[in-house]
N, C-alpha and C positions, 0 to 999 in steps of 0.2 A: 906465399907462394902456393900455388895449386888452386882448384876450383872445388868449390862446395858441391856436394852431390845434392839433387834435388829428389825427394821421395813422397810416395803416399803410403798411409799406413792403414791397413785393415786388422782389426782384432777379433779373435774367435776364442773366448775364454782365456785360456792359459797360452794362447798361440798368437804371435804377432806376425803379420806379413808385410815386410818393407818392399815396396815396388820402386826401384831406382831408375834414374835417368842415364845410366851406364852399365855396362856389364862388367861383372868382376870374375866371372868363371866361364868355362864352356857349357854346352847343352846337357852334359852329362850330370852335372851337379854333385855336390858332394856333401856329407854330413859329418859334422865335427860334434863329439860327445863331451869334451872336456877341455881344459886348458893345455893338458899335456899332448892330446891329439892334435890340436891346432898348431902346437909349437913344433910339431914334427916336419912340417911343410912349409915351403917357401913361395907359395902362390898367394897372389893378392888376396884371395878369399880366405885363405888361412890367417893372413895377417888381420884382416878384420875380424875374423872369429876369434883370435886371440884377443885383440882389444876389447871385445864385448864380454869375453870369459873374464878379463882382467877387471872390467868395470863393474860385474855384478856376480855374485855366487848364486843368484837365483834361476841361473839358466840350466835347463836340461839338455839341450842339444840345439845345434844351429844347423840348418840346411840352405846351402846357397848355390843356385842354379841360374847361371847367367845374370840378369838384373834383378832376381828376386831373391830376398834374404828372409827365411822363416826362423824366428826364434821361438822355440819350446821352452817355457818357464815351469818353474816348480809350483807357482803359485798365480793367482790373477793380479797382473801387475796394475790395473786401473789406471790412474793418471801418470804413473812412472814411465809410461812409454816414451813421453816427449824427451826424457833424458837419453834413453837408447836412440831416438831419432836423431839427437844432436850428435851422438858419438858417430854415427854413420855419416850424416851430413858433413862433418868436419874430417872425414878419415883421410882425403887427399890433400889437406891443408898442411903445410911444412912449417908456416910461420903464423903467428897471432895476426888478428885484424890490426891494422895500422892505426895509430891514434892520431 
């Protein structure tokens, strides 16, 4: 149930920008610095940030503005970006793929 998010990724050293096909927040944008910060909010953007922080301890901060998600890492992630893309793509899925 739910729809996959389609996205494009752009990488700049330790920063990854995910350009989504749907909006997650308002135009103001919000930055989450850690798992505790993300867990204090009920917004959809905070729920995604929480999921990403739970997925990896290599994240310094996450900035979400409308349909753009910028993740700043402690180190260069190289090919590990695809795992983060999958976490975002499946964010709105409530059930697994039917077999």
